[in-house]
N, C-alpha and C positions, 0 to 999 in steps of 0.2 A: 337263632338260626331257623327254627320252625316257621315263625312269622315270615321270613323272606321267601322260603321256599313255597309257602302259600300264597303269597303275593305274586311270586314269578309265575307260579302255576295258573293263577288266573289270569295273568297276562298273556301267557302261551296260549291257553284256552282262547283267548279274544283272537289271536293270530291264526288259530285253526291248527294248532298242533294237536294231532292223535297218533295213536300207535302207527309205527312204521315212519313217521315224519323223520327227516333228518335234519337235525339242529346243530348249528356251530356257534359256539360262544367265542366272540373275538375279544382278547384281552390283552393288557400290557403286564410284561412280567412284575411282579411285587406290588401290583396295585389292584385294590378292592378284591382281594382274593375271597372273601365272604360272599360277596355278589356272584363271583363266578361259581363257587361251589353251590350255592342255593339256587341258581339258574339251571345249573347242569342237572341237580337232583330233582328239580321241580320237571325239567323236561322228560328226564328218565322216568318219573313217576307217571307220566302220561303216556308212556309207551315209545316215546322217541328214541331215535339213534342219535347219540349226543357225541360231539367232538369238541375240543378246545382248541383254538388258533391262538397261540399266545405269542405276542411280539416283543422284541426287545424295547426298552424305554427310548423315547425320542428326545426327552428333556435335555435342554443345552444345544441341540442341534439347530443349524439354521432352516429356514423354510426348504432350500434347495436340498439340502441333505435328508430331509424328511421324506421326500418324495422320490421315486425311483422310476426308471423306465426299463422296458421290456424291449430288446431289439434295437434295430436302428430306425429312428422317425425322420 
């Protein structure tokens, strides 16, 4: 896990993440949880305010079911 935290930390530094930056990690429930955890720890280590937005899996859904709309278009 420490190697992944270091790797994600370097990537986040390249993205300009510093103390006070807001970082949202987008994830899918039950997938790549070690990546999610490592990236969140790395962002926190840089002083960022970290959030995780976890979405339900879309496996087995049609393309129409995977997208959504807001309001009337």
